[in-house]
C-alpha atoms as a printed R data frame, in Angstrom:
   type eleno elety resid chain resno       x      y       z
1  ATOM     1    CA   UNK     A     1  -0.019  0.043  -0.031
2  ATOM     2    CA   UNK     A     2   1.302  3.492  -0.938
3  ATOM     3    CA   UNK     A     3   0.819  6.489   1.350
4  ATOM     4    CA   UNK     A     4   0.960 10.004  -0.056
5  ATOM     5    CA   UNK     A     5   2.392 12.555   2.554
6  ATOM     6    CA   UNK     A     6   3.357 16.209   2.576
7  ATOM     7    CA   UNK     A     7   6.870 16.480   1.464
8  ATOM     8    CA   UNK     A     8   7.625 19.303   3.937
9  ATOM     9    CA   UNK     A     9   6.352 17.775   7.206
10 ATOM    10    CA   UNK     A    10   5.586 14.094   6.308
11 ATOM    11    CA   UNK     A    11   2.023 14.315   7.452
12 ATOM    12    CA   UNK     A    12   0.195 11.393   5.831
13 ATOM    13    CA   UNK     A    13  -2.534 12.808   3.576
14 ATOM    14    CA   UNK     A    14  -4.205  9.952   1.536
15 ATOM    15    CA   UNK     A    15  -3.777  6.431   0.213
16 ATOM    16    CA   UNK     A    16  -3.087  5.023  -3.193
17 ATOM    17    CA   UNK     A    17  -6.686  3.684  -3.211
18 ATOM    18    CA   UNK     A    18  -7.994  7.171  -3.057
19 ATOM    19    CA   UNK     A    19  -6.080  8.344  -6.121
20 ATOM    20    CA   UNK     A    20  -8.250  8.842  -9.268
21 ATOM    21    CA   UNK     A    21  -6.988  6.884 -12.246
22 ATOM    22    CA   UNK     A    22  -5.635  9.442 -14.736
23 ATOM    23    CA   UNK     A    23  -3.102  8.023 -17.245
24 ATOM    24    CA   UNK     A    24  -1.499  5.709 -14.649
25 ATOM    25    CA   UNK     A    25  -0.800  8.491 -12.196
26 ATOM    26    CA   UNK     A    26   1.463  6.542  -9.708
27 ATOM    27    CA   UNK     A    27   3.618  5.474 -12.642
28 ATOM    28    CA   UNK     A    28   3.853  8.972 -13.871
29 ATOM    29    CA   UNK     A    29   4.585 10.409 -10.342
30 ATOM    30    CA   UNK     A    30   7.426  7.998  -9.962
31 ATOM    31    CA   UNK     A    31   8.980  9.050 -13.258
32 ATOM    32    CA   UNK     A    32   8.469 12.744 -12.426
33 ATOM    33    CA   UNK     A    33   6.073 13.396 -15.266
34 ATOM    34    CA   UNK     A    34   3.974 16.533 -15.475
35 ATOM    35    CA   UNK     A    35   0.622 15.206 -14.444
36 ATOM    36    CA   UNK     A    36  -0.881 16.047 -11.018
37 ATOM    37    CA   UNK     A    37  -2.115 13.457  -8.629
38 ATOM    38    CA   UNK     A    38  -5.905 13.571  -8.455
39 ATOM    39    CA   UNK     A    39  -8.368 12.288  -5.759
40 ATOM    40    CA   UNK     A    40 -11.839 10.851  -6.463
41 ATOM    41    CA   UNK     A    41 -13.369 12.765  -3.686
42 ATOM    42    CA   UNK     A    42 -12.574 15.245  -0.960
43 ATOM    43    CA   UNK     A    43 -10.702 13.950   2.153
44 ATOM    44    CA   UNK     A    44 -12.151 14.934   5.576
45 ATOM    45    CA   UNK     A    45  -9.079 17.177   6.343
46 ATOM    46    CA   UNK     A    46  -9.546 19.404   3.322
47 ATOM    47    CA   UNK     A    47 -11.167 22.800   3.628
48 ATOM    48    CA   UNK     A    48 -13.058 22.923   0.315
49 ATOM    49    CA   UNK     A    49 -16.166 25.018   1.079
50 ATOM    50    CA   UNK     A    50 -15.910 27.150  -2.018
51 ATOM    51    CA   UNK     A    51 -16.284 26.137  -5.673
52 ATOM    52    CA   UNK     A    52 -12.514 26.307  -6.125
53 ATOM    53    CA   UNK     A    53  -9.364 27.161  -4.176
54 ATOM    54    CA   UNK     A    54  -6.012 25.988  -2.857
55 ATOM    55    CA   UNK     A    55  -5.302 22.777  -0.871
56 ATOM    56    CA   UNK     A    56  -3.061 23.191   2.145
57 ATOM    57    CA   UNK     A    57  -1.359 20.643   4.387
58 ATOM    58    CA   UNK     A    58  -3.557 20.340   7.602
59 ATOM    59    CA   UNK     A    59  -0.275 20.250   9.634
60 ATOM    60    CA   UNK     A    60   2.230 22.656   8.315
61 ATOM    61    CA   UNK     A    61  -0.060 24.718   5.922
62 ATOM    62    CA   UNK     A    62   2.222 24.119   2.921
63 ATOM    63    CA   UNK     A    63   0.337 24.701  -0.374
64 ATOM    64    CA   UNK     A    64  -0.232 21.181  -1.880
65 ATOM    65    CA   UNK     A    65  -2.534 21.814  -4.847
66 ATOM    66    CA   UNK     A    66  -5.824 23.131  -6.051
67 ATOM    67    CA   UNK     A    67  -9.575 22.061  -6.295
68 ATOM    68    CA   UNK     A    68 -12.309 23.064  -8.593
69 ATOM    69    CA   UNK     A    69 -15.639 21.234  -8.305
70 ATOM    70    CA   UNK     A    70 -16.833 22.065 -11.875
71 ATOM    71    CA   UNK     A    71 -13.645 20.529 -13.249
72 ATOM    72    CA   UNK     A    72 -10.308 21.659 -14.818
73 ATOM    73    CA   UNK     A    73  -7.853 20.543 -17.391
74 ATOM    74    CA   UNK     A    74  -4.735 18.580 -16.401
75 ATOM    75    CA   UNK     A    75  -1.311 19.691 -17.756
76 ATOM    76    CA   UNK     A    76  -1.576 16.622 -20.112
77 ATOM    77    CA   UNK     A    77  -4.844 17.911 -21.649
78 ATOM    78    CA   UNK     A    78  -7.383 15.486 -19.919
79 ATOM    79    CA   UNK     A    79 -10.477 17.134 -18.428
80 ATOM    80    CA   UNK     A    80 -10.755 16.054 -14.754
81 ATOM    81    CA   UNK     A    81 -14.076 16.399 -12.756
82 ATOM    82    CA   UNK     A    82 -14.049 17.118  -9.967
83 ATOM    83    CA   UNK     A    83 -10.543 18.579 -10.103
84 ATOM    84    CA   UNK     A    84  -8.875 17.704  -6.705
85 ATOM    85    CA   UNK     A    85  -5.246 18.057  -7.830
86 ATOM    86    CA   UNK     A    86  -1.964 17.779  -5.836
87 ATOM    87    CA   UNK     A    87   1.362 18.908  -7.160
88 ATOM    88    CA   UNK     A    88   3.704 15.823  -7.373
89 ATOM    89    CA   UNK     A    89   6.743 17.821  -6.155
90 ATOM    90    CA   UNK     A    90   4.907 18.627  -2.940
91 ATOM    91    CA   UNK     A    91   4.290 14.993  -2.106
92 ATOM    92    CA   UNK     A    92   6.282 12.044  -0.689
93 ATOM    93    CA   UNK     A    93   5.183  8.563  -1.655
94 ATOM    94    CA   UNK     A    94   5.997  5.825   0.858
95 ATOM    95    CA   UNK     A    95   5.170  2.023   0.710
96 ATOM    96    CA   UNK     A    96   3.694  0.627   3.860
97 ATOM    97    CA   UNK     A    97   2.866 -3.092   4.383
């Protein structure tokens, strides 16, 4: 099982099972491609009351990504709805057994 954490403070944020399939995200993340990491739905720790905004780490307040409920286009050109996107360079992936 893979755990996605904040790179700055190592706070666990979400699991691989919560990642939205988008052109094999985990593979792209490992090879440092340009696609963001997307979630299927909002996690309980996210403050996403508005239609769109910024996602911050709940522990250190590092900017991690963006959300937009009506959708947005990934850097690869694919439309993603809802758009709950994390910047790969702000995340740390660890494998836990």
